[in-house]
C-alpha positions in Angstrom: -0.1 0.1 -0.1 1.2 3.5 -0.8 -0.1 5.3 2.3 -1.8 7.6 0.1 -5.4 8.9 0.2 -7.4 6.6 -2.1 -10.4 8.3 -4.3 -12.6 5.7 -5.9 -13.8 6.2 -9.6 -16.5 4.4 -11.5 -16.6 4.6 -15.0 -19.8 4.5 -17.2 -19.3 4.0 -20.9 -16.2 2.1 -22.0 -15.9 3.1 -25.7 -12.9 5.0 -27.3 -12.6 7.7 -24.7 -13.9 5.4 -21.8 -11.3 2.7 -22.8 -8.5 5.2 -22.9 -9.5 6.9 -19.6 -9.5 3.3 -18.1 -5.9 2.4 -19.4 -4.5 5.8 -17.9 -6.1 4.9 -14.4 -5.4 1.0 -14.2 -1.8 1.6 -15.8 -1.0 4.8 -13.9 0.9 6.1 -17.1 3.7 8.2 -16.0 3.3 7.9 -12.3 0.0 9.5 -12.1 -0.9 9.1 -8.4 2.7 10.1 -7.4 2.3 13.3 -9.2 -1.3 14.0 -8.0 -0.3 12.5 -4.4 -3.6 10.8 -4.2 -4.2 7.3 -5.5 -6.9 7.4 -8.3 -8.6 3.9 -8.1 -10.8 2.6 -10.8 -13.6 0.5 -8.9 -16.0 -0.3 -11.5 -16.6 -0.2 -15.5 -20.3 -0.1 -16.3 -21.6 -0.8 -19.7 -24.1 -2.6 -21.6 -21.3 -4.6 -23.1 -17.5 -5.1 -22.5 -16.1 -5.6 -26.0 -13.6 -2.8 -25.7 -12.8 -3.2 -22.2 -11.8 -6.8 -23.0 -9.6 -5.9 -26.0 -7.7 -3.6 -23.9 -7.2 -5.9 -21.2 -9.0 -4.5 -18.3 -9.6 -6.8 -15.1 -13.0 -8.5 -15.5 -13.6 -8.1 -11.8 -14.3 -4.3 -12.6 -17.1 -5.2 -15.1 -20.4 -4.2 -14.0 -23.8 -4.1 -15.7 -25.8 -2.7 -12.5 -25.5 1.0 -12.5 -27.0 1.5 -9.1 -24.8 -1.0 -7.4 -21.6 0.6 -8.8 -22.6 4.2 -7.8 -23.8 3.0 -4.4 -20.5 1.9 -3.2 -19.2 3.7 -0.4 -15.4 3.5 -1.6 -16.6 5.5 -4.9 -16.5 9.2 -4.6 -16.6 10.2 -8.6 -18.6 8.9 -11.4 -17.1 9.5 -14.9 -20.2 9.7 -17.7 -18.8 9.0 -21.0 -22.0 7.3 -22.7 -23.0 10.6 -24.7 -26.1 11.6 -25.7 -28.9 13.6 -23.8 -31.3 10.7 -22.6 -29.6 7.8 -21.0 -26.5 10.0 -20.1 -28.7 12.4 -18.3 -30.2 9.8 -16.2 -26.9 8.5 -15.3 -25.6 11.8 -14.3 -28.5 12.7 -12.2 -28.5 9.5 -10.6 -24.9 10.0 -9.6 -25.4 13.3 -8.3 -28.4 12.2 -6.0 -26.3 9.4 -4.6 -23.6 12.3 -3.4 -20.8 11.3 -5.9 -19.2 14.2 -8.0 -19.4 13.8 -11.9 -16.7 13.9 -14.5 -18.2 13.9 -18.0 -17.5 14.7 -21.6 -20.8 15.3 -23.0 -21.3 18.4 -24.9 -24.8 18.1 -25.9 -25.8 17.1 -22.5 -24.3 20.2 -21.0 -25.5 22.7 -23.8 -29.0 21.6 -23.3 -29.1 20.8 -19.6 -25.9 22.2 -18.2 -27.9 24.9 -15.8 -30.3 22.1 -14.3 -27.5 19.9 -13.7 -25.3 22.4 -12.1 -28.3 23.3 -9.7 -28.6 19.7 -8.8 -25.1 19.2 -8.1 -25.1 22.3 -5.9 -28.2 20.9 -4.1 -26.4 18.0 -3.3 -23.3 19.3 -2.3 -21.1 17.8 -5.3 -19.7 19.2 -8.1 -19.7 18.9 -12.1 -16.3 18.6 -14.1 -16.4 18.9 -17.8 -13.0 19.8 -19.3 -13.2 17.1 -21.7 -16.7 18.5 -23.3 -14.9 21.0 -25.3 -11.7 20.9 -27.3 -10.3 17.6 -26.3 -7.0 18.1 -24.5 -6.9 21.7 -24.8 -7.6 23.1 -21.2 -10.2 25.8 -22.5 -12.5 25.2 -19.5 -9.7 25.4 -17.0 -8.6 28.8 -18.6 -12.2 30.2 -18.4 -12.9 29.2 -14.8 -9.1 30.2 -13.8 -7.1 33.2 -14.9 -9.6 34.2 -17.5 -12.4 34.1 -14.7 -11.1 37.5 -13.2 -11.3 39.3 -16.9 -14.0 40.7 -18.9 -14.3 38.6 -22.1 -15.2 40.5 -25.0 -15.0 37.8 -27.8 -14.1 34.3 -28.5 -13.4 32.5 -31.9 -12.8 28.7 -31.9 -12.0 26.0 -34.3 -13.5 23.2 -32.2 -14.3 20.3 -34.6 -11.5 18.4 -35.7 -13.3 16.2 -38.3 -14.3 19.8 -40.2 -11.0 21.4 -39.8 -9.5 18.1 -41.2 -11.8 18.3 -44.4 -11.3 22.1 -44.9 -7.5 21.5 -44.7 -7.6 18.9 -47.4 -10.0 20.9 -49.6 -7.8 24.1 -49.2 -4.4 22.5 -49.3 -5.0 19.8 -51.8 -8.0 20.9 -53.8 -10.2 17.8 -53.0 -13.8 17.9 -53.1 -15.8 18.0 -49.9 -17.1 14.4 -50.6 -13.7 12.9 -51.1 -12.1 14.9 -48.1 -15.1 13.4 -45.9 -14.3 9.9 -47.2 -10.8 10.1 -46.2 -11.8 11.4 -42.7 -13.9 8.3 -42.2 -11.4 6.1 -43.5 -8.7 7.2 -40.9 -11.2 7.2 -38.2 -11.7 11.0 -37.9 -15.3 11.5 -39.1 -18.1 8.7 -37.6 -20.0 6.7 -40.3 -22.8 9.2 -40.0 -20.8 12.6 -39.9 -24.1 14.8 -39.7 -23.4 16.4 -36.3 -20.0 17.3 -36.9 -20.3 18.6 -40.9 -23.7 20.4 -40.0 -21.9 22.7 -37.1 -24.2 20.8 -34.2 -21.1 19.6 -32.5 -19.3 23.0 -32.7 -22.6 24.9 -31.3 -22.7 22.4 -28.2 -19.2 23.2 -27.5 -19.7 27.1 -28.2 -22.7 27.0 -25.6 -20.6 25.7 -22.8 -17.6 27.9 -23.4 -19.8 31.0 -23.9 -21.8 30.6 -20.6 -18.6 30.6 -18.8 -16.8 33.4 -20.6 -19.8 35.9 -20.5 -21.4 34.5 -17.1 -24.8 33.8 -19.0 -27.0 31.3 -19.4 -27.3 30.3 -23.1 -30.2 29.3 -25.1 -28.7 26.9 -27.5 -31.7 26.7 -29.9 -30.9 30.3 -30.4 -27.4 29.7 -32.0 -26.9 30.4 -35.6 -25.6 27.1 -36.9 -24.4 26.5 -40.6 -22.3 23.6 -41.7 -19.4 22.8 -44.2 -21.4 20.3 -46.4 -22.2 22.6 -49.0 -18.9 24.1 -49.6 -17.2 24.1 -52.9 -13.5 23.8 -53.9 -13.4 26.9 -56.0 -14.6 29.3 -53.5 -12.0 28.1 -51.0 -9.7 28.6 -54.2 -10.9 32.2 -54.6 -10.5 32.8 -51.1 -7.0 31.9 -51.0 -6.3 34.3 -54.1 -7.7 37.1 -52.0 -5.5 36.3 -48.8 -8.1 34.3 -46.9 -8.5 30.7 -45.5 -11.6 29.0 -44.5 -12.4 27.5 -41.0 -15.6 26.2 -39.4 -15.7 29.1 -36.6 -17.5 28.9 -33.4 -18.0 32.6 -32.4 -19.2 34.4 -29.6 -18.9 38.0 -29.0 -20.5 41.1 -26.9 -22.5 43.4 -29.3 -23.7 46.2 -27.0 -25.6 44.6 -23.9 -26.4 41.3 -26.0 -24.4 38.3 -27.3 -23.9 37.1 -30.8 -23.6 33.3 -31.0 -22.8 31.7 -34.5 -21.2 28.8 -36.0 -20.7 29.1 -39.6 -17.7 28.5 -42.4 -15.8 31.9 -42.4 -13.0 33.2 -44.3 -10.1 34.5 -42.0 -6.7 36.3 -43.1 -4.0 33.9 -43.9 -2.0 36.0 -41.4 -4.3 35.0 -38.3 -3.1 32.3 -36.0 -6.4 30.5 -36.4 -5.6 30.2 -40.2 -2.6 28.0 -39.3 -4.6 25.6 -37.4 -4.8 22.5 -39.7 -5.6 18.8 -40.1 -7.6 17.6 -36.7 -6.3 20.3 -34.3 -8.5 22.5 -32.7 -7.8 26.0 -31.2 -9.6 28.8 -29.5 -9.0 32.6 -29.3 -10.1 34.6 -26.4 -10.4 38.3 -26.3 -10.3 39.7 -22.6 -10.6 43.5 -21.5 -7.3 43.3 -19.7 -5.5 40.0 -20.8 -6.0 41.1 -24.6 -5.6 37.9 -27.2 -4.7 34.5 -25.8 -5.0 31.3 -27.9 -5.1 27.7 -26.9 -4.2 25.1 -29.2 -4.1 21.4 -29.2 -5.7 18.1 -30.3 -9.4 18.6 -30.2 -10.5 14.9 -30.2 -9.2 11.2 -30.3 -9.1 8.9 -27.2 -6.1 9.5 -25.7 -6.3 13.3 -25.8 -9.8 13.7 -24.7 -9.0 10.8 -21.8 -6.2 13.2 -20.6 -8.7 15.7 -19.8 -11.3 13.3 -18.6 -8.4 12.2 -15.8 -7.1 15.8 -15.4 -10.9 16.5 -13.9 -10.8 13.2 -11.9 -7.6 14.7 -10.2 -9.1 18.1 -9.9 -12.1 16.6 -8.1 -9.6 14.4 -6.0 -7.7 17.2 -4.8 -10.6 19.5 -4.1 -9.7 22.2 -6.6 -12.9 21.5 -8.6 -15.4 21.7 -5.7 -13.6 25.1 -4.7 -14.4 26.4 -8.2 -17.8 25.0 -8.3 -18.9 26.6 -5.0 -17.2 29.9 -5.1 -17.5 31.2 -8.7 -20.5 32.9 -10.1 -19.8 32.0 -13.6 -21.9 28.6 -13.8 -25.0 28.6 -15.7 -27.3 27.8 -12.8 -26.1 31.1 -11.0 -26.5 33.5 -14.1 -29.1 35.3 -15.8 -30.4 34.3 -19.5 -28.2 35.9 -22.4 -29.6 38.3 -24.6 -28.8 36.5 -27.7 -29.0 38.3 -31.0 -30.5 37.1 -34.0 -28.2 36.5 -36.9 -29.9 39.3 -39.0 -28.6 41.9 -36.4 -24.8 40.6 -37.1 -22.7 43.2 -38.8 -19.9 41.4 -40.9 -17.9 41.2 -44.2 -19.0 39.0 -46.9 -17.8 36.8 -49.9 -20.1 36.7 -52.3 -19.8 34.4 -55.8 -22.3 34.9 -58.7 -22.4 33.1 -61.7 -23.6 35.7 -64.2 -24.2 36.2 -68.0 -21.1 37.7 -69.3 -22.5 40.9 -70.9 -22.7 44.9 -70.4 -24.6 46.1 -67.6 -24.9 43.0 -65.4 -22.4 44.2 -62.7 -24.3 47.6 -62.7 -27.4 45.8 -61.8 -26.0 43.7 -59.1 -24.0 46.9 -57.7 -27.4 48.9 -57.5 -29.2 46.1 -55.6 -26.2 46.2 -53.3 -26.0 49.9 -52.8 -29.9 50.4 -52.4 -29.0 48.3 -49.0 -26.2 50.3 -47.9 -23.7 47.6 -48.9 -20.6 48.6 -50.0 -18.2 46.6 -52.3 -14.5 46.2 -51.1 -13.1 44.1 -54.0 -14.3 42.4 -57.2 -12.5 39.3 -58.7 -13.7 37.7 -62.1 -12.4 34.6 -63.8 -13.1 32.7 -67.0 -16.0 30.4 -67.0 -15.3 27.1 -65.3 -17.6 24.9 -67.2 -18.5 26.7 -70.4 -20.7 29.9 -70.9 -23.9 28.3 -70.2 -23.0 28.2 -66.3 -22.1 31.9 -66.4 -19.1 33.7 -65.6 -17.8 33.3 -61.6 -17.8 37.1 -60.4 -16.3 37.2 -56.7 -17.4 40.0 -54.7 -16.1 41.1 -51.3 -18.1 43.8 -49.2 -17.3 46.1 -46.4 -19.3 45.3 -43.0 -23.0 45.1 -43.6 -26.0 43.7 -41.7 -26.6 40.0 -42.3 -30.4 40.8 -42.7 -29.5 43.2 -45.4 -27.4 40.9 -47.2 -29.9 38.1 -47.3 -32.4 40.8 -48.6 -30.1 41.8 -51.5 -29.2 38.3 -52.5 -32.6 37.2 -52.5 -33.1 40.2 -55.2 -30.1 39.2 -57.1 -30.9 35.4 -57.3 -34.0 36.7 -59.1 -32.2 38.3 -62.1 -32.6 36.9 -65.3 -28.7 37.2 -65.8 -27.9 35.2 -62.6 -27.4 31.4 -63.5 -27.5 30.0 -60.1 -28.0 31.0 -56.5 -25.4 33.2 -55.1 -22.9 31.8 -52.6 -22.5 33.9 -49.3 -19.6 33.0 -46.9 -18.8 35.5 -43.7 -15.5 37.0 -43.7 -14.3 37.5 -40.0 -11.9 39.8 -39.0 -9.4 40.0 -36.2 -11.2 41.1 -33.2 -9.7 44.6 -31.8 -7.8 44.1 -28.4 -8.6 46.3 -25.7 -5.6 46.4 -23.6 -3.7 49.5 -23.0 -6.4 51.9 -23.2 -6.4 53.5 -19.6 -5.7 56.9 -19.2 
């Protein structure tokens, strides 16, 4: 016996992340207990089957199908939920909390939809809820937002928080691959699910944005009010034209103050190829945070995968074991159950720059008609780029326009009118262009 204090852990769900978590706890990789100063002991693994658990060589004495029995053990202080989803997982988490157990979870969907209720329930039962692994894998963004940055006023946050989408967009941008081809490759190497819908339509990024924004802005976020667009409609030619103009496309999760309200949105966006987020490639994630006093800080690393996510899970287990997580949960006023609902702006009230591609007939007067429609709505043109037809004159000439900042509602209204012109061969492509957020540091008198 080591003589160290022991903390018992029950792991519910032994898939990719659960299996990696169990391996870290049972193998004590890198002298885990010695570094923490506490023995973190896996007491039981709960699942409907133990295929993964057997494959990684876990002791069969740990296997348990009776959730209540595992959670009810007196030598268990922490329950780790890695089942996923919002139905069975919610029941598991609530049952653990009511049994007086601290909960560690990587479940972003559950927290995005029910974080406030679960936090309140945990507080009522004098336990804590820890969820570093729910956002951006191994990147300690939750620790940052509940640590040093909790003392600052956060003005904006921009994140690349889905490795599947970033891998696909990197392949399309750097290799000229089609969306379908890049997705197929991501599935082949295990970066994309067989059904990639939640990732490629932006839902996964929106879940993470809801969690991070709640902490950053100390407001309760209504997930249903987040504007969400995915990447499954993008075409290689637009990424090529964007690069020609000095921009790289990323799926961004954006939260920023706009007056007394918050703008929360997930969508593909062109960013300057000089911005650090433009350099984040492949399956990596990054989150840029802009604070009133701290200025721009950026957090980069592996945002998914069994081992990186398990590293965040075990970090939370250690934080709970040491009592650090409980102190934050009890003291800080940034948790969603302690905050007022956010005033969330509709996307139509967002002001942004835009990339527009029109397939237009190549004849005099076309551009003037388009410019008049934009001008009638105070949409100012920043640049114009025209190329030869891609596939013959019948499909029109690609005309790329970038705008100065304009209201989303005005852009949508203008494009609806442009699309009805007899000289436009197909619906206009519209992609947001996101500029670097201005830093506010050094403004004191």
